[in-house]
VOGU-513033 format. One record per atom (N, C-alpha, C): z, x, y; residue in one letter. Coordinates in steps of 0.02 Angstrom, whole numbers, padded with zeros to 5 digits, always signed. Each point is the difference from the previous one (the first is absolute). Layout:
N
ZXYA...
END
This chain:
451
+04111+04043+07035M-00024+00029-00065M+00038-00027-00056M-00038-00015-00057Q+00032-00029-00054Q-00029+00029-00061Q+00042+00022-00047L-00020+00028-00068L+00009-00051-00053L-00049-00010-00041M+00009-00048-00055M-00026+00038-00063M+00044+00001-00051N-00019+00031-00061N-00031-00053-00044N-00054+00025-00038S-00031-00046-00049S+00045-00016-00055S-00012-00056-00033M+00039-00018-00059M-00013+00048-00061M-00060+00028+00001N-00024+00039-00056N+00020+00073+00007N+00064+00013+00002G+00020+00066+00015G-00013+00052-00053G-00020-00018-00058N-00013+00048-00049N-00073+00014-00017N-00043-00025+00052S-00072+00017-00009S-00008+00075+00016S-00058+00027-00012E-00006+00071+00000E-00009+00036+00067E-00039-00030+00041I-00018+00030+00065I+00028-00040+00059I+00047+00032+00032R+00032-00035+00060R-00044+00012+00064R-00016-00059+00030I-00047+00002+00058I+00039-00032+00059I+00000+00034+00055G+00030-00027+00062G-00056-00035+00038G+00014-00063+00025I-00048-00040+00035I+00030-00008+00067I-00032+00026+00058V+00032-00005+00066V-00048-00035+00045V+00025-00052+00032G-00044-00042+00045G+00038-00060+00027G-00036-00037+00039P+00026-00066+00029P+00012-00051-00056P+00047-00048+00015E+00020-00048-00052E-00061-00043-00018E-00049-00011+00044A-00056-00044-00015A-00042+00029-00056A+00000+00067-00009L-00041+00029-00054L+00031+00012-00063L+00071-00012-00003M+00037+00013-00059M-00016-00051-00057M-00004-00063+00019N-00019-00049-00053N-00066+00013-00032N-00050+00022+00041L-00066+00017-00029L+00006+00060-00047L+00043+00046+00022S+00008+00065-00045S+00031-00024-00067S+00050-00044+00005K+00033-00024-00064K-00048-00032-00045K-00043-00042+00026D-00054-00037-00042D-00048+00051-00034D-00024+00050+00040V-00042+00050-00029V+00034+00041-00052V+00064+00022+00011L+00034+00044-00043L+00016-00029-00065L-00010-00068-00009K+00008-00032-00063K-00057+00024-00055K-00053+00025+00027A-00053+00028-00043A+00004+00073-00010A+00060+00032+00020F+00013+00074-00009F+00064+00007-00033F+00005-00013-00066P+00065+00007-00036P+00032+00071+00000P-00041+00052+00013N+00030+00061+00005N+00043+00015+00059N-00009-00043+00052F+00039+00010+00066F+00065-00037-00003F+00049+00037+00023S+00064-00034+00020S+00011+00004+00072S-00013-00051+00039P-00005+00011+00070P+00073-00011+00033P+00007+00037+00059V+00055-00008+00044V-00030-00020+00072V+00016-00057+00018F-00031-00027+00063F+00044+00015+00057F-00033+00024+00058S+00041+00014+00061S-00039-00033+00056S+00040-00051+00027I-00033-00036+00058I+00021+00035+00062I-00054+00015+00038I+00010+00033+00066I-00008-00053+00056I+00050+00001+00045T+00006-00047+00055T-00008+00038+00069T+00006+00066-00002S-00004+00042+00058S-00030+00065-00016S-00046+00029+00041C-00030+00064-00011C+00047+00054-00009C+00064-00006+00034S+00047+00054-00001S+00029+00007-00071S-00011-00047-00041E+00026+00007-00069E-00040+00037-00049E-00066+00013+00018I-00048+00024-00048I+00019+00062-00026I+00018+00048+00039I+00015+00071-00024I+00060+00000-00043I+00055-00031+00021D+00063-00004-00044D-00013-00027-00067D-00036-00058-00003I-00007-00031-00060I-00050+00037-00048I-00049+00027+00030A-00046+00044-00039A+00034+00058-00033A+00046+00034+00038K+00036+00058-00025K+00045-00027-00057K+00033-00057+00007Q+00042-00027-00051Q-00035-00015-00063Q-00062-00031+00006L-00039-00022-00058L-00032+00060-00035L-00013+00058+00034M-00028+00054-00026M+00042+00034-00060M+00066-00011+00008D+00046+00025-00046D+00014-00049-00059D-00030-00060+00006E+00014-00054-00052E-00057-00018-00037E-00061+00010+00023V-00061-00026-00035V-00046+00055-00018V-00053-00017-00037D-00049+00049-00023D-00060-00001+00048D-00014-00053+00032V-00062-00008+00048V+00020-00047+00049V-00030+00006+00060L+00016-00043+00055L-00062-00033+00031L+00002-00066+00016M-00054-00037+00023M+00020-00034+00068M-00040+00015+00053F+00009-00034+00067F-00053-00054+00006F+00020-00059+00015T-00045-00059+00008T-00033-00001+00065T+00021+00041+00049E-00036+00006+00062E-00008+00074+00021E-00059+00011+00027H-00023+00072+00008H+00041+00040+00051H+00021-00037+00053H+00042+00037+00054H+00062+00019-00027H+00035-00028-00047M+00060+00019-00032M-00010+00063-00041M-00061+00000-00037Y-00017+00057-00042Y-00013+00060+00044Y-00034-00010+00058T-00014+00059+00041T+00064+00028+00028T+00046-00047+00026K+00062+00025+00035K+00040+00038-00053K+00007-00025-00060A+00041+00038-00052A-00030+00066-00016A-00067+00003-00010K-00033+00063-00018K+00009+00050+00052K+00001-00017+00065E+00006+00053+00056E+00070+00029+00000E+00055-00035-00028V+00068+00026+00005V+00023+00029-00063V-00022-00030-00057I+00031+00013-00065I-00047+00048-00043I+00024+00050-00030N-00038+00039-00050N+00016-00031-00069N-00043-00050-00020F+00014-00037-00057F-00008+00044-00069F+00046-00011-00042T-00004+00031-00065T-00024-00044-00056T-00026-00060+00017I-00025-00049-00046I-00068-00028+00028I-00042-00028-00041P-00064-00029+00027P+00019-00055+00048P-00038-00005+00058V+00012-00052+00049V-00070-00031+00014V-00002-00065+00003H-00061-00040+00005H+00007-00051+00056H-00055-00031+00023H+00005-00056+00043H-00058-00048-00023H+00009-00065+00017V-00055-00049-00013V-00050+00002+00054V-00059+00031-00010P-00045+00004+00054P-00038-00070+00017P-00013-00009+00066L-00034-00060+00023L-00074+00013+00000L-00032-00002-00060M-00071+00021-00008M-00042-00050-00040M+00032-00046-00030G-00036-00045-00048G-00004-00070+00019G+00018-00041-00043T-00004-00074+00004T+00041-00027+00058T+00059+00036+00012G+00044-00025+00053G-00031+00010+00067G-00034+00056+00012L-00032+00011+00065L-00064-00048+00009L-00033-00008-00059Y-00058-00047+00003Y+00023-00072+00018Y+00054-00023-00031R+00029-00063+00014R+00016-00011+00077R+00032+00050+00026S+00020-00006+00072S-00059+00001+00048S-00048+00040-00015L-00058+00001+00045L-00035-00066-00007L-00007-00025-00060F-00034-00063-00011F+00033-00056+00038F+00068-00005+00005L+00034-00050+00035L-00008+00008+00076L-00001+00063+00019I-00013+00016+00074I-00074-00027+00019I-00043+00017-00038K-00071-00019+00009K-00007-00075+00008K+00037-00036-00042N-00003-00075-00002N+00039-00029+00061N+00056+00029+00020N+00042-00028+00055N-00020+00023+00068N-00018+00062+00006F-00009+00031+00064F-00071+00033+00008F-00032+00019-00054G-00061+00039+00007G+00018+00073+00000G-00048+00044-00013L+00013+00072-00006L-00022+00037+00065L+00003-00031+00054K-00030+00029+00060K+00041+00068+00022K+00063-00006+00003Q+00039+00057+00024Q+00065+00005-00042Q+00012+00056-00037L+00061+00013-00036L+00040+00053+00020L+00064-00006-00011S+00049+00050+00015S+00042+00017-00068S-00006+00059-00020I+00022+00012-00073I+00050+00056-00002I+00047-00008-00048D+00041+00056-00017D+00012+00003-00077D+00024+00056-00028S+00018+00008-00072S-00061-00004-00048S-00058+00001+00021I-00053-00012-00041I-00059+00059+00014I-00023+00028-00054E-00047+00053+00005E-00069-00024+00023E-00030+00036+00045K-00061-00020+00027K-00055-00013-00053K-00005+00041-00048K-00056-00007-00051K+00005-00067-00038K+00064-00019-00018Y+00007-00063-00038Y-00015-00063+00049Y+00018+00010+00064L-00013-00058+00046L-00075-00005+00013L-00037+00056+00006E-00071-00010+00011E-00037-00024-00060E+00021+00016-00062Q-00030-00018-00058Q+00004-00082-00003Q+00063-00031+00009I+00008-00066-00005I-00034-00040+00058I+00000+00027+00057L-00032-00030+00056L-00073-00005-00014L-00032+00052-00033F-00072+00001-00017F-00008-00058-00055F+00040-00004-00043E-00008-00059-00052E+00005-00069+00027E+00044-00009+00057L+00003-00060+00033L-00064-00022+00040L-00040+00046+00011E-00073-00007+00030E+00013-00030+00072E+00041+00034+00041D+00008-00020+00066D-00011+00060+00043D-00060+00018+00024P-00009+00063+00036P+00027+00003+00072P+00017-00057+00027N+00021+00000+00071N+00075+00005+00004N+00026+00056-00015Y+00070+00011+00001Y+00018+00064+00034Y+00058+00010+00030E+00028+00062+00023E+00073+00005-00016E+00020+00058-00012Y+00073+00010-00018Y+00028+00060+00030Y+00067-00001+00003I+00037+00057+00027I+00055+00016-00052I+00004+00060-00027I+00053+00016-00051I+00059+00042+00034I+00059-00022-00015F+00055+00040+00022F+00010+00068-00026F+00007+00050+00043K+00005+00066-00026K+00076+00019-00005K+00018+00021-00061N+00070+00013-00012N+00026+00053+00046N+00067-00008+00021Q+00033+00042+00041Q+00060+00027-00032Q+00020+00060+00015S+00054+00034-00034S+00068-00007+00034S-00002-00026+00066E+00060-00007+00036E+00017-00070+00023E+00055-00017+00015G+00019-00068+00024G+00003-00050-00060G+00011-00059+00025D+00004-00059-00044D-00067-00021-00023D-00019+00007-00063L-00064-00020-00023L-00014-00073+00004L+00046-00042-00020I-00011-00070+00003I-00010-00024+00069I+00040+00024+00051E-00006-00021+00068E-00069+00022+00027E-00023+00065-00021A-00062+00021+00022A-00061-00040-00024A+00007-00025-00065I-00051-00042-00025I-00005-00067+00035I+00061-00030+00009I+00004-00061+00036I-00037+00004+00067I+00019+00051+00041N-00029+00013+00064N-00076+00007-00003N-00022+00039-00050F-00073+00008-00009F-00037-00065-00011F+00027-00041-00044H-00034-00069-00012H+00004-00045+00061H+00060+00001+00036T+00008-00038+00060T-00050+00011+00055T-00008+00072+00011Q-00042+00022+00053Q-00075-00018-00018Q-00019+00003-00063N-00072-00014-00019N-00011-00075+00002N+00053-00039-00013Y-00007-00075+00007Y-00010-00019+00074Y+00038+00028+00040R-00005-00018+00072R-00064+00025+00033R-00020+00063-00023K-00058+00027+00034K-00066-00024-00033K-00004-00009-00066Y-00061-00013-00033Y+00001-00072-00040Y+00058-00026-00003G+00009-00063-00043G-00004+00019-00068G+00022+00060-00021S-00003+00017-00073S+00042-00038-00043S-00021-00008-00061I+00043-00031-00052I+00031+00055-00045I+00064-00001-00003A+00043+00058-00035A-00004-00008-00073A-00015+00052-00034I+00006+00008-00073I+00052+00054-00015I+00055-00019-00029T+00057+00048-00012T+00024+00000-00070T+00017+00059-00024G+00027+00006-00068G+00076+00000-00003G+00035-00022+00058I+00070+00007+00005I+00026-00073+00018I+00049-00017-00037Q+00023-00073+00010Q+00039-00005+00065Q+00040+00053+00019N+00035-00004+00062N-00044-00011+00062N-00052+00037-00005V-00057+00000+00053V-00027-00068+00007V-00019-00029-00052S-00028-00067-00005S+00051-00051+00025S+00063+00005-00014M+00051-00050+00022M+00005+00006+00073M+00007+00061+00027K+00005+00009+00073K-00062-00029+00038K-00059+00016-00023L-00061-00025+00035L-00003-00076-00003L+00024-00031-00056S-00001-00074-00002S+00048-00029+00050S+00059+00036+00009E+00049-00024+00051E-00031+00000+00071E-00048+00047+00009M-00029+00012+00066M-00065-00044+00005M-00013-00043-00051N-00062-00037-00003N-00069+00037+00004N+00004+00064-00031I-00056+00035-00006I-00030-00011-00072I-00064-00025-00003P-00029-00009-00069P-00003+00062-00044P+00021-00007-00062N+00004+00057-00040N-00008-00025-00077N-00008+00053-00040E+00001-00013-00073E+00034+00060-00031E+00053-00017-00037W+00037+00049-00039W-00037+00011-00068W-00025+00057-00009V-00035+00015-00063V+00050+00020-00055V+00002-00046-00052T+00047+00012-00054T-00041+00012-00064T+00027+00046-00041P-00037+00013-00063P-00003-00063-00045P-00054-00009-00036T-00004-00049-00053T+00028+00023-00063T+00005-00041-00051Q+00025+00023-00064Q-00043+00055-00027Q-00065-00006+00005Q-00045+00050-00030Q+00015+00069+00036Q+00007+00001+00069D+00014+00061+00033D+00067+00033-00029D+00050-00043-00011M+00061+00030-00025M-00004+00026-00069M-00037-00038-00041I-00015+00020-00070I-00027+00068+00000I-00051+00013+00042V-00031+00065+00000V+00046+00052+00019V+00044-00014+00054S+00049+00049+00023S+00053+00017-00053S+00024-00052-00037F+00051+00014-00053F-00030+00036-00054F-00067-00014-00016E-00032+00044-00056E-00001+00074+00023E-00014+00013+00061R-00004+00069+00021R+00071+00032-00003R+00050-00038+00018A+00071+00024-00001A+00021+00014-00074A-00027-00044-00046L+00018+00009-00070L-00026+00066-00028L-00067+00014+00017L-00030+00058-00021L+00026+00062+00032L+00033-00003+00061A+00025+00058+00030A+00070+00017-00025A+00035-00044-00034S+00069+00009-00016S+00007+00052-00053S+00047+00047+00020E+00012+00056-00047E+00034-00024-00062E+00034-00050-00002T+00032-00030-00055T-00055-00019-00054T-00049-00035+00028R-00053-00028-00042R-00038+00059-00029R-00020+00050+00040R-00035+00059-00022R+00033+00034-00055R+00070+00007+00003N+00035+00027-00057N-00002-00038-00064N-00014-00066+00006K+00000-00040-00057K-00066-00013-00031K-00054+00032+00034E-00069-00011-00023E-00010+00019-00077E+00033+00053-00019S-00011+00024-00072S+00056-00026-00050S+00045-00043+00029Q+00049-00028-00045Q-00029-00041-00058Q+00031+00009-00060I-00024-00035-00057I+00012-00076+00002I-00052-00039-00016V+00008-00075-00006V-00013-00019-00068V+00047-00036-00025F-00001-00024-00074F-00014-00075+00001F-00046-00023-00040G-00016-00074-00001G+00003-00026-00074G+00021-00061-00006L-00005-00035-00066L-00038-00064+00008L-00041-00014-00048I-00044-00057+00004I+00010-00041-00067I+00019-00062+00005D+00014-00041-00057D-00049-00063+00002D-00025-00012-00051I-00045-00062-00004I+00039-00060-00013I-00003-00050+00043D+00046-00054-00002D-00017-00049-00059D+00050-00017-00033N-00007-00051-00063N-00057+00020-00044N-00005+00067-00023F-00058+00020-00037F-00007-00035-00066F+00055-00016-00033N-00004-00034-00064N-00035-00068+00008N+00011-00035+00051K-00030-00066+00010K-00070+00011+00018K-00015+00052+00037V-00073+00014+00016V-00044+00008-00057V+00025+00040-00051I-00037+00015-00057I-00007-00057-00051I+00042-00054+00008E-00003-00056-00043E-00063-00035+00004E-00036+00007+00060K-00063-00034+00009K-00055+00032-00039K+00008+00061-00023Y-00051+00038-00036Y+00001-00015-00073Y-00058-00009-00033N+00000-00016-00067N+00003+00060-00047N-00020+00056+00020S-00004+00056-00043S+00029+00062+00032S+00027+00045-00042E+00031+00060+00020E-00054+00046+00040E-00061-00009-00020H-00055+00036+00034H+00000-00015+00076H+00003-00070+00015D-00003-00021+00071D+00066+00024+00037D+00055+00001-00035V+00060+00024+00031V-00005+00074+00021V-00033+00041-00045Q-00009+00071+00012Q-00044+00008+00053Q-00050-00039+00009L-00051+00005+00055L+00033-00019+00067L+00047-00046+00002L+00036-00015+00058L+00043+00054+00021L+00034+00031-00047K+00043+00058+00013K-00044+00059+00033K-00058+00012-00030L-00043+00053+00026L-00023-00013+00076L-00016-00067+00012Q-00018-00021+00066Q+00056+00010+00050Q+00057-00022-00021I+00060+00013+00041I+00016+00075+00016I-00005+00040-00053Q+00012+00072+00007Q-00055+00029+00049Q-00059-00023-00007Q-00052+00023+00042Q+00012-00011+00075Q+00019-00064+00013M+00017-00017+00070M+00059+00038+00027M+00050+00015-00046L+00055+00039+00027L-00021+00076+00006L-00042+00022-00041L-00026+00070+00009L-00039+00003+00064L-00041-00047+00022D-00041+00003+00058D+00047-00002+00057D+00054-00044+00000Y+00045+00001+00054Y+00040+00064+00011Y+00023+00031-00058T+00037+00059+00005T-00042+00055+00028T-00068-00003-00017K-00044+00051+00025K-00002-00001+00076K+00000-00061+00028Q+00003-00008+00073Q+00066+00031+00029Q+00053+00000-00038L+00060+00030+00022L+00002+00075-00016L-00049+00024-00030D-00004+00069-00019D+00060+00015-00043D+00018-00048-00046G+00057+00007-00038G-00014+00005-00077G+00056-00008-00042H-00007+00010-00069H+00031-00064-00033H-00042-00028-00046L+00024-00065-00034L+00020+00018-00071L+00056-00037-00022V+00019+00008-00071V+00017-00070-00023V-00023-00012-00064N+00016-00061-00036N+00070+00010-00032N+00044-00035+00028S+00074+00011-00024S+00012-00037-00067S-00050-00038-00022G+00011-00038-00061G-00002-00073+00016G-00034-00041-00040G-00004-00069+00003G-00035-00021+00065G+00031-00043+00040E-00035-00025+00058E+00027+00039+00066E+00030+00058-00008E+00026+00033+00057E-00038+00066+00010E-00013+00018+00062F-00029+00064+00019F+00039+00031+00054F-00013+00066+00013S+00037+00035+00055S-00052+00043+00033S+00012+00014+00061F-00046+00045+00038F+00041+00044+00044F-00027+00062+00017I+00032+00044+00045I-00054+00021+00052I+00024+00001+00066T-00040+00022+00048T+00046+00032+00058T-00030+00016+00058T+00044+00025+00052T+00009-00054+00055T+00052+00012+00039R+00015-00053+00046R-00053-00006+00060R-00023+00056+00018G-00053-00007+00056G-00061-00037-00021G-00023+00011-00059I-00060-00035-00028I+00018-00074-00010I+00063-00018-00028F+00018-00066-00013F+00001-00038+00069F+00026+00028+00055E+00009-00032+00061E-00069-00014+00028E-00046+00048-00009R-00066-00012+00033R-00038-00052-00040R-00003+00003-00064E-00036-00045-00044E+00030-00073+00007E+00066-00009+00011T+00024-00063+00004T+00006-00028+00076T-00030+00043+00043R+00002-00019+00072R+00072-00004+00023R+00040+00045-00016G+00069-00004+00025G+00037-00052-00042G-00011-00006-00061Y+00037-00048-00046Y-00018-00074+00016Y-00061-00007+00016K-00020-00067+00021K-00054-00032-00047K-00030+00042-00044F-00061-00027-00033F-00007+00035-00067F+00000-00042-00052I-00009+00025-00070I-00056-00046-00031I-00061+00021+00007P-00052-00044-00028P-00003-00012-00073P+00032+00048-00041L+00005-00008-00070L+00027-00068-00023L+00051-00022+00042L+00032-00064-00022L-00049-00058+00002L-00041-00003+00051Q-00050-00052+00007Q-00056+00013-00047Q-00020+00061-00013D-00059+00011-00044D+00009-00018-00069D+00062+00017-00027T+00014-00018-00073T+00010-00075-00006T+00022-00036+00050K+00008-00069-00004K-00072-00031+00002K-00041+00021+00045N-00068-00031+00004N-00045+00016-00056N+00002+00064-00025E-00050+00023-00050E+00025-00011-00066E+00061+00003-00020L+00025+00001-00064L+00048-00062-00012L+00020-00034+00054N+00044-00059-00003N+00068+00020-00027N+00024+00057+00017I+00069+00024-00013I+00033+00018+00066I+00066+00001-00002T+00037+00027+00057T+00043+00060-00019T+00016+00039+00052L+00036+00059-00012L+00066+00000+00040L+00051+00030-00026S+00061+00013+00036S-00003+00080+00015S+00010+00020+00060I+00005+00071+00011I+00063+00023+00038I+00026+00052-00028G+00061+00029+00034G-00015+00071+00018G+00012+00021+00061V-00012+00065+00026V+00067+00030+00022V+00012+00063-00020G+00060+00034+00021G-00013+00065+00034G+00041+00009+00053F-00001+00067+00035F+00067+00033-00014F-00001+00064+00002G+00058+00040-00017G-00002+00073+00015G+00052+00033+00003G+00002+00076+00011G-00023+00035-00060G+00003-00031-00058S-00022+00031-00061S-00043-00049-00039S-00038+00022-00053A-00041-00043-00043A+00043-00048-00035A+00064+00029-00019A+00042-00046-00042A+00029-00057+00046A+00017+00016+00059E+00022-00050+00048E-00054-00052+00020E-00060+00026+00009A-00055-00044+00016A-00013-00048-00059A+00005+00022-00061G-00009-00040-00056G+00047-00052-00011G+00066+00015+00014S+00053-00046-00005S-00005-00055+00054S-00023+00019+00057H-00011-00049+00055H-00061-00042-00014H-00049+00030-00034A-00059-00043-00019A+00021-00056-00048A+00046+00014-00045R+00025-00049-00051R+00040-00059+00040R+00039+00018+00050L+00039-00046+00039L-00053-00046+00040L-00053+00033+00026A-00050-00037+00039A-00040-00046-00047A-00014+00016-00061L-00038-00041-00046L+00045-00061-00017L+00065+00009-00005R+00048-00056-00011R-00004-00050+00059R-00002+00025+00058Q-00010-00045+00059Q-00064-00042-00009Q-00052+00032-00015S-00070-00035-00006S+00004-00051-00057S+00031+00020-00053K+00002-00048-00058K+00041-00061+00017K+00055+00012+00038E+00044-00054+00020E-00033-00051+00047E-00048+00024+00037L-00034-00043+00047L-00052-00037-00035L-00018+00012-00062G-00051-00036-00035G-00067+00038-00013G-00002+00062+00016G-00062+00036-00009G-00051-00002+00052G-00058+00035-00009N-00056-00001+00042N+00026+00028+00070N+00041+00051-00004V+00028+00026+00065V+00023+00071-00016V+00008+00038+00059C+00022+00068-00003C+00065+00007+00045C+00052+00034-00026Y+00057+00020+00043Y+00006+00073-00007Y+00034+00026+00053I+00015+00073+00008I+00074+00009+00007I+00024+00049-00036V+00073+00021+00010V+00000+00074+00027V+00025+00007+00059R-00008+00068+00029R+00062+00044-00018R-00003+00058+00024E+00050+00054-00021E+00069-00022+00016E+00011-00042+00052D+00068-00021+00019D+00018-00065-00037D-00040-00018-00049R+00008-00065-00046R-00006-00064+00043R-00034+00006+00056S-00018-00059+00038S-00065-00029-00033S-00003-00062+00004V-00058-00035-00034V-00056-00025+00057V-00061+00012-00010L-00046-00024+00045L-00054-00039-00038L-00017-00057+00031G-00056-00041-00039G+00000-00072+00025G-00038-00040-00028P-00056+00023-00043P-00056+00032+00036P-00032+00051-00033V-00058+00025+00028V-00057-00047-00009V-00014-00037+00056D-00040-00061+00000D-00074+00018-00009D-00037-00045-00036I-00071+00012-00010I-00044-00034+00055I+00036-00041+00047T-00040-00037+00045T+00026+00011+00072T+00065+00011+00013T+00022+00005+00070T+00045+00060+00003T+00016+00023+00065N+00046+00061+00011N+00048-00013+00058N+00021-00070+00003T+00039-00013+00058T+00074+00001-00014T+00023-00008-00058Q+00069-00002-00019Q+00018+00024-00067Q+00049+00043-00002Y+00025+00026-00068Y+00073-00029-00011Y+00018-00004-00067E+00072-00007-00016E+00030+00069-00001E+00060+00004+00026R+00038+00065-00003R+00069-00017-00018R+00025+00037-00049Y+00070-00008-00020Y+00022+00065-00033Y+00066+00010-00004E+00027+00061-00028E+00027-00019-00069E-00010+00048-00051L+00029-00011-00061L+00072+00025+00000L+00021+00046+00044A+00069+00020+00007A+00023-00027+00072A+00050-00046-00004I+00017-00035+00063I+00069+00031+00022I+00004+00015+00063T+00064+00028+00029T+00024-00042+00058T-00043-00046+00024D+00021-00042+00057D+00061-00041-00017D+00051+00008+00038A+00069-00033-00016A-00012-00080+00010A-00034-00017+00053K-00007-00073+00012K-00043-00035-00053K-00054+00039-00020L-00041-00031-00052L+00040-00003-00066L+00037+00055-00017L+00040-00002-00062L+00053-00057-00001L+00027-00013+00060D+00044-00057+00005D-00031-00065-00012D-00062-00011+00032K-00036-00063-00012K-00020-00006-00072K-00019+00054-00035A-00023-00005-00066A+00060-00014-00047A+00057+00028+00017D+00060-00015-00037D+00022-00075+00001D-00004-00025+00063K+00016-00074+00006K-00050-00042-00037K-00065+00021-00001A-00048-00036-00034A-00001+00006-00071A+00039+00047-00027G+00004+00009-00070G-00065+00035-00031G-00030+00042+00034M-00054+00038-00025M-00005+00070+00025M-00040+00042-00032S-00008+00067+00020S-00031+00012+00064S+00020+00048+00043A-00026+00008+00066A-00076+00018-00004A-00019+00039-00052A-00068+00015-00008A-00045-00060-00015A+00026-00046-00041Y-00040-00061-00017Y-00004-00046+00063Y+00058-00001+00035M-00002-00043+00059M-00045+00025+00054M-00006+00066+00007T-00041+00034+00046T-00072-00012-00015T-00015-00001-00065K-00068-00012-00026K-00022-00068+00019K+00044-00049-00008L-00019-00068+00014L-00006-00010+00080L+00042+00036+00034M-00007-00006+00074M-00067+00030+00022M-00020+00056-00025A-00065+00034+00015A-00059-00046-00016A+00005-00038-00061R-00056-00039-00018R-00005-00062+00044R+00057-00027+00019V-00001-00060+00046V-00023+00021+00068V+00026+00056+00027A-00017+00025+00067A-00072+00015+00007A-00032+00021-00058R-00069+00017+00001R-00046-00062+00028R+00022-00059-00013Y-00041-00061+00019Y+00026-00022+00069Y+00050+00026+00033K+00025-00020+00062K+00011-00076+00007K+00032-00023-00053K+00016-00071-00004K+00074-00001-00027K+00042-00037+00033Y+00072+00001-00012Y+00034-00066-00018Y-00041-00054+00006D+00021-00064-00020D-00031-00024-00063D+00030-00009-00055Y-00026-00014-00065Y+00034-00059-00037Y-00041-00038-00036T+00031-00039-00056T+00009+00042-00058T+00040-00022-00052A+00006+00040-00059A-00065+00015-00031A-00049-00051-00002Q-00063+00007-00036Q-00043+00050+00040Q+00001+00001+00061E-00036+00051+00045E+00029+00071-00016E+00064+00004+00002L+00028+00065-00012L-00015+00028-00069L-00004-00049-00056A-00017+00024-00063A-00073+00028+00000A-00044-00035+00034A-00072+00023+00000A-00007+00067+00036A+00042+00011+00055T+00000+00062+00036T+00023+00058-00037T+00055-00012-00038L+00032+00058-00040L-00028+00002-00071L-00051-00045-00016N-00027-00003-00069N+00057-00004-00051N+00042-00051+00009I+00048-00019-00049I+00004-00069-00015I+00040-00025-00049T+00002-00072-00012T+00038-00042+00052T-00012-00063+00007N+00032-00040+00048N+00080+00001-00014N+00015+00003-00065R+00068+00003-00023R+00037+00064+00026R-00034+00055-00004S+00027+00064+00021S+00005-00003+00080S-00047-00030+00035A+00004-00005+00071A+00059-00042+00021A+00012-00059-00034H+00060-00038+00015H+00060+00036-00012H+00005+00038-00050R+00061+00043-00019R+00011+00057+00057R-00051+00030+00023I+00006+00050+00053I+00022-00034+00064I-00027-00053+00018L+00020-00037+00063L+00069-00024-00005L+00023-00023-00056L+00070-00024-00004L+00047+00063+00010L-00014+00054-00027K+00032+00063+00003K+00005+00021+00076K-00053-00005+00031W-00006+00021+00074W+00038-00049+00044W-00002-00064-00022M+00040-00052+00042M+00075+00015-00014M+00021+00014-00062D+00072+00015-00007D+00024+00060+00039D-00049+00048+00008A+00015+00059+00042A-00005-00008+00073A-00025-00061+00020E-00007-00021+00071E-00048+00042+00033E-00056+00018-00030I-00052+00038+00027I-00068-00036+00008I-00001-00063-00022V-00055-00046+00012V+00029-00066+00024V-00042-00041+00032E+00024-00062+00025E-00055-00052-00012E+00021-00065-00005I-00049-00058-00011I-00015-00024+00072I-00070-00003+00013V-00016-00015+00070V-00043-00066-00001V-00009-00027-00058G-00037-00067+00002G-00023-00020-00072G-00035-00051-00008E-00027-00025-00062E-00071-00024+00007E-00035+00001-00056E-00071-00030-00002E-00005-00042-00061E-00036-00053+00009R-00010-00049-00053R-00072+00002-00024R-00008+00020-00062V-00068+00008-00025V-00030-00065-00023V+00042-00044-00030T-00023-00069-00019T+00051-00053+00023T-00018-00062+00001L+00045-00052+00026L+00057-00009-00049L-00012+00009-00065K+00053-00016-00043K+00044+00064-00018K-00031+00059+00003G+00040+00059-00021G+00054+00019+00054G+00039+00046-00030R+00054+00028+00045R-00030+00044+00053R+00029-00002+00059P-00028+00049+00050P+00021+00073-00020P-00043+00041+00021R+00013+00075-00016R+00035+00030+00064R+00051+00038-00015R+00039+00035+00056R-00042+00062+00024R+00003+00010+00067I-00031+00055+00029I+00057+00052+00019I-00008+00062-00027Y+00046+00051+00011Y-00023+00051+00053Y+00042+00017+00042R-00013+00058+00045R+00031+00062-00022R-00043+00056-00010L+00027+00063-00027L+00013+00043+00063L+00059-00023+00033S+00016+00035+00063S+00017+00072-00004S+00027+00021-00059F+00020+00067-00012F-00057+00047+00000F-00063-00027-00023I-00058+00043+00002I-00025+00006+00073I+00008-00056+00038I-00022+00009+00066I+00041+00048+00039I+00065+00003-00015D+00045+00049+00033D-00020+00072-00022D-00021+00014-00062E-00023+00065-00021E-00066+00018+00034E-00041-00050+00006A-00069+00012+00028A+00006+00022+00070A+00050-00030+00036N+00006+00017+00074N+00043+00063+00012N
END
């Protein structure tokens, strides 16, 4: 058994993920699209660990997720849980994938099945359009070693009928493979896990308590003075302002919120957290950014603040707007009640967010920042922006483009990091025959933080 805390310890909803190591990496990838979750991963290597680790996690997290059904069942039989508990059901694309592979490799003549509900199995078998099949489903037992019983069940069916085993348990699949018994371990796909995590999010007591929390937003028109220079008359400028306000009113209506023109090119809106989460699909989608760019040829910077009071939410919205402006506009950032920053709220993808704290207490990071001669908050922001692209080897020019800064500033930052011995030169590239080669820097300290 191994417990691993997430890096994002200040996120709002702590979720315990329990299962075999093979499913942990998939869980980590899927959770990147759920910024509300702060996961604690527990790798189970033996069934005897399940009860103890589940009891331990129940006191540490807000919601619990088992990646294998038999672990969920065993824990529910013994523990009277005081928090929501879920499992990833084998009912969707993962089951379809496994049956499709078996059909291609062995045919669907005789199947031996555990951990899968009969109705889901029959539905997919019907869709595969193979009427000549028979199957035997393992019936759960309350006594004895469950894993051993399932292995014996599949073994007997293989020897008696030549059945192909379909199992939802990794340990069973591994044992059957050692015995040269053909089998398929049904694992959830990303889509299966997304659905399960969405259910867990909706069931969380923490989230329900925050449904009615005030959300304060600030919207700023990027470079508005330059935009209006293209218009010849004040009349046209006023028409543009009316069009902008109408689009903002329409979007605020979707949020069931209230819009205020704060003066000049800045607007503010108020809504509730539950509505904001639903309309942004969990902080993944703000169509207003793309709509204003396509229809009016302007871009917006949006800052959204969460807080325990309206004043706190407004203050955090101003901090979030500053992050959006620093990135160059046409983007939205969120500052939550713990002053952690989330973003950008992307208009096209939902796979990766930047995350960093405005208030840094990590001693190692503070030490690195001190050596590099910059604030820990600024250094963390740079780290988050670089880590978002999952690329750690850069020339100064590439780093400048990634951070949206000048080449000169990128050179200055790299020199500071080299002096602090937190980056290293790993090679050179030559762009032209006559020009100087460009150094390639490895940002090893960001790799360390990511791992």
